[in-house]
ROPA-258698 format. One record per atom (N, C-alpha, C, O): residue in one letter; atom name; x, y, z. Coordinates in nm, 4 decimals. Layout:
! residues N
+----+----+----------+----------+----------+
! aa ! at !       xx !       yy !       zz !
+----+----+----------+----------+----------+
!  a ! CA !        X !        Y !        Z !
...
+----+----+----------+----------+----------+
END
This chain:
! residues 90
+----+----+----------+----------+----------+
! aa ! at !       xx !       yy !       zz !
+----+----+----------+----------+----------+
!  m !  N !   1.3929 !  -2.0304 !   2.7546 !
!  m ! CA !   1.4422 !  -1.9452 !   2.8397 !
!  m !  C !   1.4524 !  -1.8030 !   2.7320 !
!  m !  O !   1.4593 !  -1.8458 !   2.6167 !
!  p !  N !   1.4549 !  -1.6733 !   2.7340 !
!  p ! CA !   1.4248 !  -1.6136 !   2.6091 !
!  p !  C !   1.5659 !  -1.5737 !   2.6344 !
!  p !  O !   1.6400 !  -1.5700 !   2.7326 !
!  g !  N !   1.5772 !  -1.5362 !   2.4672 !
!  g ! CA !   1.7504 !  -1.4995 !   2.4325 !
!  g !  C !   1.8400 !  -1.6118 !   2.4498 !
!  g !  O !   1.9605 !  -1.5894 !   2.4612 !
!  t !  N !   1.7867 !  -1.7523 !   2.4535 !
!  t ! CA !   1.8759 !  -1.8585 !   2.4783 !
!  t !  C !   1.9057 !  -1.9052 !   2.3084 !
!  t !  O !   1.8175 !  -1.9139 !   2.2231 !
!  w !  N !   2.0433 !  -1.9300 !   2.2883 !
!  w ! CA !   2.0625 !  -1.9792 !   2.1400 !
!  w !  C !   2.0480 !  -2.1326 !   2.0953 !
!  w !  O !   2.1278 !  -2.1706 !   2.1810 !
!  i !  N !   2.0136 !  -2.2445 !   2.0350 !
!  i ! CA !   1.9745 !  -2.3424 !   2.0464 !
!  i !  C !   2.0892 !  -2.3528 !   1.9318 !
!  i !  O !   2.0715 !  -2.2907 !   1.8269 !
!  g !  N !   2.1878 !  -2.4181 !   1.9474 !
!  g ! CA !   2.2869 !  -2.4598 !   1.8243 !
!  g !  C !   2.2809 !  -2.5557 !   1.7407 !
!  g !  O !   2.3022 !  -2.6640 !   1.7952 !
!  s !  N !   2.2494 !  -2.5651 !   1.5680 !
!  s ! CA !   2.2232 !  -2.6659 !   1.5102 !
!  s !  C !   2.0768 !  -2.7311 !   1.5282 !
!  s !  O !   2.0461 !  -2.8442 !   1.5661 !
!  s !  N !   1.9957 !  -2.6210 !   1.4877 !
!  s ! CA !   1.8249 !  -2.6631 !   1.5134 !
!  s !  C !   1.8273 !  -2.5885 !   1.3823 !
!  s !  O !   1.9128 !  -2.5117 !   1.3383 !
!  q !  N !   1.6681 !  -2.6455 !   1.3098 !
!  q ! CA !   1.6472 !  -2.6264 !   1.1961 !
!  q !  C !   1.4903 !  -2.6181 !   1.2005 !
!  q !  O !   1.4251 !  -2.7085 !   1.2526 !
!  f !  N !   1.4417 !  -2.5267 !   1.1542 !
!  f ! CA !   1.2836 !  -2.5276 !   1.1505 !
!  f !  C !   1.2325 !  -2.4502 !   1.0186 !
!  f !  O !   1.2997 !  -2.3642 !   0.9616 !
!  t !  N !   1.1122 !  -2.4899 !   0.9806 !
!  t ! CA !   1.0380 !  -2.4639 !   0.8656 !
!  t !  C !   0.9405 !  -2.3528 !   0.9054 !
!  t !  O !   0.8871 !  -2.3789 !   1.0132 !
!  v !  N !   0.9006 !  -2.2362 !   0.8512 !
!  v ! CA !   0.8139 !  -2.1699 !   0.8771 !
!  v !  C !   0.7420 !  -2.1202 !   0.7445 !
!  v !  O !   0.7994 !  -2.0527 !   0.6591 !
!  s !  N !   0.5861 !  -2.1687 !   0.7358 !
!  s ! CA !   0.5102 !  -2.1281 !   0.5819 !
!  s !  C !   0.3776 !  -2.0211 !   0.6494 !
!  s !  O !   0.2971 !  -2.0228 !   0.7426 !
!  v !  N !   0.4099 !  -1.9493 !   0.5563 !
!  v ! CA !   0.3194 !  -1.8252 !   0.5937 !
!  v !  C !   0.2013 !  -1.8810 !   0.4245 !
!  v !  O !   0.2295 !  -1.9261 !   0.3135 !
!  t !  N !   0.0590 !  -1.8400 !   0.5017 !
!  t ! CA !  -0.0089 !  -1.8138 !   0.3771 !
!  t !  C !  -0.0659 !  -1.7001 !   0.3806 !
!  t !  O !  -0.1211 !  -1.6796 !   0.4887 !
!  v !  N !  -0.0778 !  -1.5934 !   0.2844 !
!  v ! CA !  -0.1278 !  -1.4671 !   0.2902 !
!  v !  C !  -0.2929 !  -1.4818 !   0.1962 !
!  v !  O !  -0.3009 !  -1.5601 !   0.1015 !
!  e !  N !  -0.3925 !  -1.4108 !   0.2324 !
!  e ! CA !  -0.5242 !  -1.4076 !   0.1697 !
!  e !  C !  -0.5775 !  -1.2650 !   0.1532 !
!  e !  O !  -0.5505 !  -1.1820 !   0.2400 !
!  k !  N !  -0.6352 !  -1.2390 !   0.0701 !
!  k ! CA !  -0.6673 !  -1.0943 !   0.0371 !
!  k !  C !  -0.7263 !  -1.0191 !   0.1840 !
!  k !  O !  -0.6912 !  -0.9218 !   0.2507 !
!  g !  N !  -0.8247 !  -1.1116 !   0.1922 !
!  g ! CA !  -0.9080 !  -1.0997 !   0.3208 !
!  g !  C !  -1.0381 !  -0.9827 !   0.2894 !
!  g !  O !  -1.0579 !  -0.9723 !   0.1684 !
!  d !  N !  -1.1006 !  -0.9217 !   0.3483 !
!  d ! CA !  -1.2221 !  -0.8595 !   0.3074 !
!  d !  C !  -1.2089 !  -0.6818 !   0.2701 !
!  d !  O !  -1.2923 !  -0.5966 !   0.3007 !
!  f !  N !  -1.0993 !  -0.6632 !   0.2078 !
!  f ! CA !  -1.1101 !  -0.5021 !   0.1486 !
!  f !  C !  -1.0117 !  -0.5517 !   0.0092 !
!  f !  O !  -0.9688 !  -0.6577 !  -0.0363 !
!  d !  N !  -1.0046 !  -0.3677 !  -0.0343 !
!  d ! CA !  -1.0331 !  -0.3936 !  -0.1687 !
!  d !  C !  -0.8674 !  -0.3406 !  -0.1959 !
!  d !  O !  -0.8444 !  -0.2445 !  -0.1226 !
!  l !  N !  -0.7644 !  -0.3731 !  -0.2697 !
!  l ! CA !  -0.6261 !  -0.3752 !  -0.2714 !
!  l !  C !  -0.5839 !  -0.2837 !  -0.4151 !
!  l !  O !  -0.6604 !  -0.3021 !  -0.5097 !
!  v !  N !  -0.4862 !  -0.2021 !  -0.4345 !
!  v ! CA !  -0.4821 !  -0.1452 !  -0.5342 !
!  v !  C !  -0.3027 !  -0.1404 !  -0.5077 !
!  v !  O !  -0.2518 !  -0.1347 !  -0.3957 !
!  r !  N !  -0.2175 !  -0.1445 !  -0.6521 !
!  r ! CA !  -0.0841 !  -0.1566 !  -0.7043 !
!  r !  C !  -0.0625 !  -0.0068 !  -0.7356 !
!  r !  O !  -0.1630 !   0.0393 !  -0.7897 !
!  i !  N !   0.0115 !   0.0614 !  -0.7233 !
!  i ! CA !   0.0782 !   0.1894 !  -0.7838 !
!  i !  C !   0.1635 !   0.1508 !  -0.8909 !
!  i !  O !   0.2685 !   0.0900 !  -0.8705 !
!  l !  N !   0.1170 !   0.1884 !  -1.0218 !
!  l ! CA !   0.1716 !   0.2155 !  -1.1490 !
!  l !  C !   0.3274 !   0.2995 !  -1.1395 !
!  l !  O !   0.3755 !   0.3673 !  -1.0486 !
!  e !  N !   0.3771 !   0.2642 !  -1.2668 !
!  e ! CA !   0.5236 !   0.3589 !  -1.2564 !
!  e !  C !   0.4645 !   0.4887 !  -1.2980 !
!  e !  O !   0.3557 !   0.5110 !  -1.3511 !
!  t !  N !   0.5606 !   0.5699 !  -1.2623 !
!  t ! CA !   0.5139 !   0.6894 !  -1.2983 !
!  t !  C !   0.6469 !   0.8086 !  -1.3407 !
!  t !  O !   0.7522 !   0.7810 !  -1.2831 !
!  e !  N !   0.6514 !   0.8963 !  -1.4048 !
!  e ! CA !   0.7375 !   0.9856 !  -1.4616 !
!  e !  C !   0.8500 !   1.0162 !  -1.3421 !
!  e !  O !   0.9713 !   1.0055 !  -1.3604 !
!  t !  N !   0.8047 !   1.0453 !  -1.2505 !
!  t ! CA !   0.9092 !   1.1007 !  -1.0992 !
!  t !  C !   0.9709 !   0.9601 !  -1.0168 !
!  t !  O !   1.0598 !   0.9758 !  -0.9332 !
!  g !  N !   0.9197 !   0.8303 !  -1.0456 !
!  g ! CA !   0.9685 !   0.7361 !  -0.9628 !
!  g !  C !   0.8956 !   0.7450 !  -0.8546 !
!  g !  O !   0.9394 !   0.6949 !  -0.7511 !
!  y !  N !   0.7809 !   0.8045 !  -0.8552 !
!  y ! CA !   0.7265 !   0.8050 !  -0.7009 !
!  y !  C !   0.5945 !   0.8499 !  -0.7369 !
!  y !  O !   0.5774 !   0.8929 !  -0.8510 !
!  l !  N !   0.4532 !   0.8438 !  -0.6159 !
!  l ! CA !   0.3758 !   0.9251 !  -0.6464 !
!  l !  C !   0.3009 !   0.9707 !  -0.5037 !
!  l !  O !   0.2791 !   0.9018 !  -0.4040 !
!  n !  N !   0.2757 !   1.0828 !  -0.5242 !
!  n ! CA !   0.2543 !   1.1995 !  -0.3857 !
!  n !  C !   0.1169 !   1.1186 !  -0.3478 !
!  n !  O !   0.0483 !   1.0567 !  -0.4292 !
!  v !  N !   0.0935 !   1.1302 !  -0.2224 !
!  v ! CA !   0.0041 !   1.0717 !  -0.1213 !
!  v !  C !  -0.0886 !   1.2321 !  -0.0649 !
!  v !  O !  -0.0076 !   1.2785 !   0.0154 !
!  r !  N !  -0.1779 !   1.3048 !  -0.0675 !
!  r ! CA !  -0.2054 !   1.3915 !  -0.0774 !
!  r !  C !  -0.3384 !   1.3736 !   0.0194 !
!  r !  O !  -0.4022 !   1.2684 !   0.0162 !
!  e !  N !  -0.3793 !   1.4930 !   0.1131 !
!  e ! CA !  -0.4875 !   1.4770 !   0.2182 !
!  e !  C !  -0.6333 !   1.4837 !   0.1805 !
!  e !  O !  -0.7236 !   1.4403 !   0.2520 !
!  c !  N !  -0.6507 !   1.5445 !   0.0564 !
!  c ! CA !  -0.7375 !   1.5232 !  -0.0470 !
!  c !  C !  -0.7444 !   1.4890 !  -0.1620 !
!  c !  O !  -0.6470 !   1.4278 !  -0.2059 !
!  p !  N !  -0.8507 !   1.5129 !  -0.2459 !
!  p ! CA !  -0.8295 !   1.4405 !  -0.4031 !
!  p !  C !  -0.8281 !   1.5488 !  -0.4935 !
!  p !  O !  -0.9097 !   1.5760 !  -0.5815 !
!  s !  N !  -0.7002 !   1.6206 !  -0.4525 !
!  s ! CA !  -0.6967 !   1.7204 !  -0.5309 !
!  s !  C !  -0.5416 !   1.7601 !  -0.5346 !
!  s !  O !  -0.4775 !   1.7551 !  -0.4297 !
!  s !  N !  -0.4598 !   1.8128 !  -0.6949 !
!  s ! CA !  -0.2940 !   1.8021 !  -0.6554 !
!  s !  C !  -0.2670 !   1.9402 !  -0.5754 !
!  s !  O !  -0.1570 !   1.9790 !  -0.5360 !
!  g !  N !  -0.3981 !   2.0095 !  -0.5592 !
!  g ! CA !  -0.3346 !   2.1352 !  -0.4697 !
!  g !  C !  -0.3511 !   2.1044 !  -0.3193 !
!  g !  O !  -0.3448 !   2.1967 !  -0.2381 !
!  c !  N !  -0.3732 !   1.9697 !  -0.2778 !
!  c ! CA !  -0.4023 !   1.9683 !  -0.1522 !
!  c !  C !  -0.2534 !   1.9381 !  -0.0747 !
!  c !  O !  -0.1588 !   1.9290 !  -0.1530 !
!  t !  N !  -0.2193 !   1.9204 !   0.0801 !
!  t ! CA !  -0.1103 !   1.9363 !   0.1116 !
!  t !  C !  -0.0503 !   1.8141 !   0.0980 !
!  t !  O !  -0.1295 !   1.7227 !   0.1209 !
!  e !  N !   0.0926 !   1.7678 !   0.0608 !
!  e ! CA !   0.1358 !   1.6347 !   0.0484 !
!  e !  C !   0.1834 !   1.5673 !   0.2039 !
!  e !  O !   0.2724 !   1.5988 !   0.2828 !
!  l !  N !   0.0876 !   1.4695 !   0.2049 !
!  l ! CA !   0.1393 !   1.3528 !   0.3475 !
!  l !  C !   0.2482 !   1.2547 !   0.3368 !
!  l !  O !   0.2919 !   1.1848 !   0.4282 !
!  g !  N !   0.2975 !   1.2584 !   0.1802 !
!  g ! CA !   0.4186 !   1.1814 !   0.1723 !
!  g !  C !   0.4461 !   1.0886 !   0.0642 !
!  g !  O !   0.3899 !   1.1449 !  -0.0297 !
!  k !  N !   0.4922 !   0.9920 !   0.0221 !
!  k ! CA !   0.5208 !   0.9314 !  -0.1259 !
!  k !  C !   0.5081 !   0.7758 !  -0.1308 !
!  k !  O !   0.5706 !   0.7112 !  -0.0467 !
!  v !  N !   0.4530 !   0.7292 !  -0.1977 !
!  v ! CA !   0.4316 !   0.5833 !  -0.2280 !
!  v !  C !   0.5242 !   0.5543 !  -0.3675 !
!  v !  O !   0.5288 !   0.6541 !  -0.4395 !
!  v !  N !   0.5903 !   0.4505 !  -0.4133 !
!  v ! CA !   0.6375 !   0.3834 !  -0.5100 !
!  v !  C !   0.5761 !   0.3382 !  -0.6152 !
!  v !  O !   0.4541 !   0.3221 !  -0.6121 !
!  p !  N !   0.6601 !   0.3060 !  -0.7414 !
!  p ! CA !   0.5518 !   0.1690 !  -0.7982 !
!  p !  C !   0.5874 !   0.0294 !  -0.7534 !
!  p !  O !   0.6870 !  -0.0026 !  -0.6885 !
!  g !  N !   0.5062 !  -0.0365 !  -0.7906 !
!  g ! CA !   0.4817 !  -0.1597 !  -0.7268 !
!  g !  C !   0.4502 !  -0.1692 !  -0.5641 !
!  g !  O !   0.4594 !  -0.2743 !  -0.5007 !
!  d !  N !   0.4200 !  -0.0700 !  -0.5201 !
!  d ! CA !   0.3388 !  -0.0548 !  -0.3398 !
!  d !  C !   0.2057 !  -0.1166 !  -0.3639 !
!  d !  O !   0.1478 !  -0.0914 !  -0.4696 !
!  v !  N !   0.1416 !  -0.2108 !  -0.2581 !
!  v ! CA !   0.0353 !  -0.2512 !  -0.2504 !
!  v !  C !  -0.0699 !  -0.1846 !  -0.1346 !
!  v !  O !  -0.0366 !  -0.2026 !  -0.0174 !
!  l !  N !  -0.1528 !  -0.1341 !  -0.1520 !
!  l ! CA !  -0.2006 !  -0.0763 !  -0.0640 !
!  l !  C !  -0.3772 !  -0.0775 !  -0.0572 !
!  l !  O !  -0.4394 !  -0.0721 !  -0.1633 !
!  i !  N !  -0.4366 !  -0.0836 !   0.0496 !
!  i ! CA !  -0.5635 !  -0.1103 !   0.1011 !
!  i !  C !  -0.6481 !   0.0092 !   0.0359 !
!  i !  O !  -0.6223 !   0.1227 !   0.0760 !
!  n !  N !  -0.7334 !  -0.0052 !  -0.0480 !
!  n ! CA !  -0.8064 !   0.1140 !  -0.0787 !
!  n !  C !  -0.9373 !   0.1477 !   0.0124 !
!  n !  O !  -1.0079 !   0.0501 !   0.0379 !
!  v !  N !  -0.9627 !   0.2256 !   0.0448 !
!  v ! CA !  -1.0531 !   0.2711 !   0.1332 !
!  v !  C !  -1.1633 !   0.3297 !   0.0679 !
!  v !  O !  -1.2687 !   0.3410 !   0.1306 !
!  g !  N !  -1.1535 !   0.3756 !  -0.0693 !
!  g ! CA !  -1.2196 !   0.4493 !  -0.1074 !
!  g !  C !  -1.2188 !   0.5489 !  -0.2747 !
!  g !  O !  -1.1064 !   0.5539 !  -0.3246 !
!  s !  N !  -1.3062 !   0.6057 !  -0.3379 !
!  s ! CA !  -1.2130 !   0.7034 !  -0.4600 !
!  s !  C !  -1.3603 !   0.7963 !  -0.4810 !
!  s !  O !  -1.4794 !   0.7837 !  -0.4527 !
!  e !  N !  -1.2732 !   0.8942 !  -0.5474 !
!  e ! CA !  -1.3838 !   1.0042 !  -0.5672 !
!  e !  C !  -1.3117 !   1.0876 !  -0.6561 !
!  e !  O !  -1.2020 !   1.1192 !  -0.6099 !
!  s !  N !  -1.3430 !   1.1454 !  -0.7967 !
!  s ! CA !  -1.3441 !   1.1957 !  -0.8870 !
!  s !  C !  -1.1841 !   1.1455 !  -0.9581 !
!  s !  O !  -1.0853 !   1.2154 !  -0.9802 !
!  g !  N !  -1.1999 !   1.0389 !  -0.9753 !
!  g ! CA !  -1.0692 !   0.9984 !  -1.0197 !
!  g !  C !  -0.9098 !   0.9767 !  -0.9098 !
!  g !  O !  -0.8044 !   0.9238 !  -0.9451 !
!  w !  N !  -0.9287 !   1.0117 !  -0.8322 !
!  w ! CA !  -0.8636 !   0.9691 !  -0.7002 !
!  w !  C !  -0.8948 !   0.8655 !  -0.6298 !
!  w !  O !  -1.0114 !   0.8263 !  -0.6354 !
!  y !  N !  -0.7678 !   0.7732 !  -0.5196 !
!  y ! CA !  -0.8313 !   0.6899 !  -0.4457 !
!  y !  C !  -0.7712 !   0.7060 !  -0.3021 !
!  y !  O !  -0.6535 !   0.7409 !  -0.2927 !
!  n !  N !  -0.8348 !   0.6859 !  -0.2059 !
!  n ! CA !  -0.7901 !   0.7361 !  -0.1102 !
!  n !  C !  -0.7490 !   0.5428 !  -0.0168 !
!  n !  O !  -0.8069 !   0.4375 !   0.0102 !
!  v !  N !  -0.6327 !   0.5993 !  -0.0058 !
!  v ! CA !  -0.5545 !   0.4596 !   0.0585 !
!  v !  C !  -0.4730 !   0.4464 !   0.2192 !
!  v !  O !  -0.4164 !   0.5373 !   0.2800 !
!  k !  N !  -0.4840 !   0.3508 !   0.2470 !
!  k ! CA !  -0.4381 !   0.3365 !   0.3659 !
!  k !  C !  -0.2566 !   0.3055 !   0.3210 !
!  k !  O !  -0.1988 !   0.2511 !   0.2269 !
!  l !  N !  -0.2137 !   0.3780 !   0.4534 !
!  l ! CA !  -0.0762 !   0.3568 !   0.4433 !
!  l !  C !  -0.0029 !   0.2696 !   0.5005 !
!  l !  O !  -0.0735 !   0.1696 !   0.5132 !
!  e !  N !   0.1021 !   0.2501 !   0.5435 !
!  e ! CA !   0.1766 !   0.1087 !   0.6437 !
!  e !  C !   0.1763 !   0.2083 !   0.7807 !
!  e !  O !   0.1896 !   0.1331 !   0.8772 !
!  d !  N !   0.1678 !   0.3250 !   0.8183 !
!  d ! CA !   0.1629 !   0.3769 !   0.9386 !
!  d !  C !  -0.0093 !   0.3582 !   0.9802 !
!  d !  O !  -0.0439 !   0.3620 !   1.0983 !
!  g !  N !  -0.0778 !   0.3443 !   0.9031 !
!  g ! CA !  -0.2263 !   0.3277 !   0.9262 !
!  g !  C !  -0.3208 !   0.4338 !   0.8923 !
!  g !  O !  -0.4433 !   0.4216 !   0.8912 !
!  t !  N !  -0.2401 !   0.5604 !   0.8590 !
!  t ! CA !  -0.2830 !   0.6819 !   0.8044 !
!  t !  C !  -0.3494 !   0.6446 !   0.6480 !
!  t !  O !  -0.3317 !   0.5507 !   0.5704 !
!  t !  N !  -0.4388 !   0.7749 !   0.6443 !
!  t ! CA !  -0.4877 !   0.7728 !   0.4813 !
!  t !  C !  -0.4663 !   0.8879 !   0.3838 !
!  t !  O !  -0.4736 !   1.0058 !   0.4184 !
!  g !  N !  -0.4383 !   0.8453 !   0.2550 !
!  g ! CA !  -0.4353 !   0.9702 !   0.1976 !
!  g !  C !  -0.4784 !   0.9283 !   0.0805 !
!  g !  O !  -0.5220 !   0.8163 !   0.0542 !
!  w !  N !  -0.4602 !   1.0602 !  -0.0221 !
!  w ! CA !  -0.5188 !   1.0288 !  -0.1833 !
!  w !  C !  -0.4006 !   1.0346 !  -0.2509 !
!  w !  O !  -0.2945 !   1.0922 !  -0.2272 !
!  v !  N !  -0.4473 !   0.9479 !  -0.3602 !
!  v ! CA !  -0.3250 !   0.9236 !  -0.4807 !
!  v !  C !  -0.3840 !   0.9461 !  -0.6116 !
!  v !  O !  -0.4785 !   0.8691 !  -0.6286 !
!  f !  N !  -0.3655 !   1.0143 !  -0.6991 !
!  f ! CA !  -0.4112 !   0.9921 !  -0.8550 !
!  f !  C !  -0.4393 !   0.8956 !  -0.8964 !
!  f !  O !  -0.3711 !   0.7998 !  -0.8602 !
!  g !  N !  -0.5360 !   0.8749 !  -0.9782 !
!  g ! CA !  -0.5927 !   0.7293 !  -1.0158 !
!  g !  C !  -0.5229 !   0.6718 !  -1.1206 !
!  g !  O !  -0.5201 !   0.5487 !  -1.1220 !
!  k !  N !  -0.4669 !   0.7309 !  -1.2070 !
!  k ! CA !  -0.3974 !   0.7690 !  -1.3285 !
!  k !  C !  -0.2858 !   0.6438 !  -1.3249 !
!  k !  O !  -0.2457 !   0.5718 !  -1.4163 !
!  y !  N !  -0.2552 !   0.6466 !  -1.1960 !
!  y ! CA !  -0.0974 !   0.5767 !  -1.1858 !
!  y !  C !  -0.1328 !   0.4779 !  -1.0851 !
!  y !  O !  -0.0398 !   0.4463 !  -1.0109 !
!  v !  N !  -0.2971 !   0.3954 !  -1.0553 !
!  v ! CA !  -0.3029 !   0.3222 !  -0.9453 !
!  v !  C !  -0.4043 !   0.2193 !  -1.0745 !
!  v !  O !  -0.4807 !   0.2515 !  -1.1655 !
!  e !  N !  -0.3547 !   0.0894 !  -1.0217 !
!  e ! CA !  -0.4317 !  -0.0213 !  -1.0616 !
!  e !  C !  -0.4945 !  -0.0960 !  -0.9669 !
!  e !  O !  -0.4301 !  -0.1319 !  -0.8684 !
!  e !  N !  -0.6363 !  -0.1329 !  -0.9823 !
!  e ! CA !  -0.7202 !  -0.2122 !  -0.8786 !
!  e !  C !  -0.6679 !  -0.3800 !  -0.9214 !
!  e !  O !  -0.6659 !  -0.4296 !  -1.0340 !
!  i !  N !  -0.6301 !  -0.4406 !  -0.7965 !
!  i ! CA !  -0.6134 !  -0.5740 !  -0.7987 !
!  i !  C !  -0.7283 !  -0.6468 !  -0.7895 !
!  i !  O !  -0.7887 !  -0.6261 !  -0.6842 !
!  a !  N !  -0.7962 !  -0.7514 !  -0.8886 !
!  a ! CA !  -0.8943 !  -0.8204 !  -0.8902 !
!  a !  C !  -0.8593 !  -0.9208 !  -0.7931 !
!  a !  O !  -0.7476 !  -0.9655 !  -0.7671 !
!  e !  N !  -0.9671 !  -0.9486 !  -0.7453 !
!  e ! CA !  -0.9535 !  -1.0495 !  -0.6444 !
!  e !  C !  -0.9141 !  -1.2205 !  -0.7290 !
!  e !  O !  -0.9658 !  -1.2664 !  -0.8309 !
!  g !  N !  -0.8393 !  -1.2632 !  -0.6676 !
!  g ! CA !  -0.7820 !  -1.3585 !  -0.7345 !
!  g !  C !  -0.8089 !  -1.5238 !  -0.7094 !
!  g !  O !  -0.7497 !  -1.6072 !  -0.7779 !
+----+----+----------+----------+----------+
END
């Protein structure tokens, strides 16, 4: 029955996360504490949002020292490669 509380019950959930068939990148420390995500691979392009050091994102591609990444909401944008580390397959 949905919404029914069962008292004194315990259970364990185990989750395994695997890399999958895509490349990942990690955002590195920046002077500002965040990294702008832009519409195209240039600092002159429109800002779409920000990511913070430690964020792990899907790498869609790269161009001219910039990485095209997929954000949590599914949109893609570009981040400057100086502040990005490719995560090697483990």
